[in-house]
C-alpha positions as CSV (number, residue, x, y, z in Angstrom):
1,X,110.4,102.7,134.8
2,X,110.8,105.9,136.2
3,X,110.4,109.4,135.2
4,X,114.1,109.5,134.3
5,X,114.6,106.4,132.5
6,X,111.3,107.5,130.2
7,X,112.9,111.0,129.6
8,X,116.3,109.1,128.7
9,X,114.2,106.5,126.5
10,X,112.4,109.2,124.6
11,X,115.1,111.4,124.1
12,X,117.2,108.7,122.3
13,X,114.1,107.7,119.7
14,X,113.9,111.3,119.0
15,X,117.7,111.4,118.5
16,X,118.0,108.1,116.4
17,X,114.5,109.4,114.2
18,X,116.3,113.5,113.2
19,X,119.4,111.8,112.6
20,X,117.7,109.5,109.8
21,X,115.4,112.7,108.6
22,X,118.7,114.7,108.4
23,X,120.3,112.4,106.2
24,X,117.3,111.6,103.9
25,X,117.2,115.7,103.3
26,X,120.5,115.7,101.4
27,X,119.9,112.3,99.8
28,X,119.1,112.7,96.2
29,X,115.0,112.2,95.2
30,X,114.8,108.6,93.9
31,X,117.4,107.2,95.8
32,X,116.9,104.1,97.7
33,X,119.9,104.8,99.9
34,X,118.0,107.8,101.9
35,X,116.3,105.1,103.8
36,X,118.6,102.6,104.5
37,X,119.8,104.5,107.7
38,X,116.4,104.4,109.1
39,X,115.7,100.9,108.1
40,X,118.9,99.9,110.0
41,X,118.1,101.7,112.8
42,X,114.1,100.2,112.9
43,X,115.8,96.4,112.3
44,X,117.8,96.9,114.8
45,X,115.2,98.8,117.3
46,X,112.4,95.5,116.8
47,X,115.4,92.8,117.6
48,X,116.8,94.7,120.3
49,X,113.3,96.2,122.1
50,X,111.7,92.5,121.4
51,X,114.5,91.0,123.4
52,X,114.8,93.4,126.0
53,X,110.6,92.8,126.5
54,X,111.3,88.9,126.5
55,X,114.1,89.5,129.3
56,X,111.8,91.1,131.5
57,X,109.4,88.6,131.0
58,X,110.8,85.7,131.4
59,X,112.6,87.1,134.9
60,X,108.8,87.9,136.3
61,X,107.5,84.7,134.6
62,X,110.5,81.9,135.9
63,X,110.7,83.2,139.3
64,X,106.8,82.5,139.4
65,X,107.3,79.3,137.9
66,X,110.3,78.2,140.4
67,X,107.7,78.8,143.1
68,X,104.7,76.9,141.4
69,X,107.1,73.8,140.8
70,X,108.3,74.1,144.6
71,X,104.6,73.4,145.5
72,X,103.5,70.9,143.2
73,X,106.3,69.1,140.9
74,X,104.3,67.6,138.7
75,X,103.1,70.9,137.2
76,X,106.4,71.4,135.7
77,X,105.7,70.6,132.2
78,X,103.0,72.2,131.6
79,X,104.3,75.4,133.4
80,X,107.0,75.6,131.3
81,X,105.0,76.4,127.9
82,X,104.1,79.2,130.0
83,X,108.0,80.1,130.2
84,X,108.6,80.1,126.4
85,X,105.9,81.9,125.0
86,X,107.4,85.4,125.1
87,X,110.2,83.9,123.3
88,X,108.0,84.5,120.0
89,X,109.0,88.2,120.7
90,X,112.1,87.5,119.6
91,X,111.1,85.4,116.7
92,X,109.2,88.5,115.4
93,X,112.0,90.7,116.0
94,X,114.3,88.7,113.6
95,X,111.2,88.7,110.8
96,X,110.8,92.3,111.5
97,X,114.6,92.5,110.9
98,X,114.8,90.2,107.4
99,X,112.0,92.1,106.4
100,X,113.6,95.6,106.9
101,X,116.9,94.5,105.8
């Protein structure tokens, strides 16, 4: 990740956090509506970042898997398991989405 990408990501996170906190200040004290926006942002980030992480991991694992299977095709079944393990990140993202929603 380049320095420019880190700066853009940090500014995006800070912008989302400040907009959620600004909405909270104007809401009534005991209302649950003050946190509705923050929960929606959190649920979206949980699912979205989990899916992006899974995509990056599976891209790298997939290219290695193709090379290993090209050398020894008998290992294809056992190596496929390593390709599917990162998919649990998306499942955890869905779980967080339903907990927060």
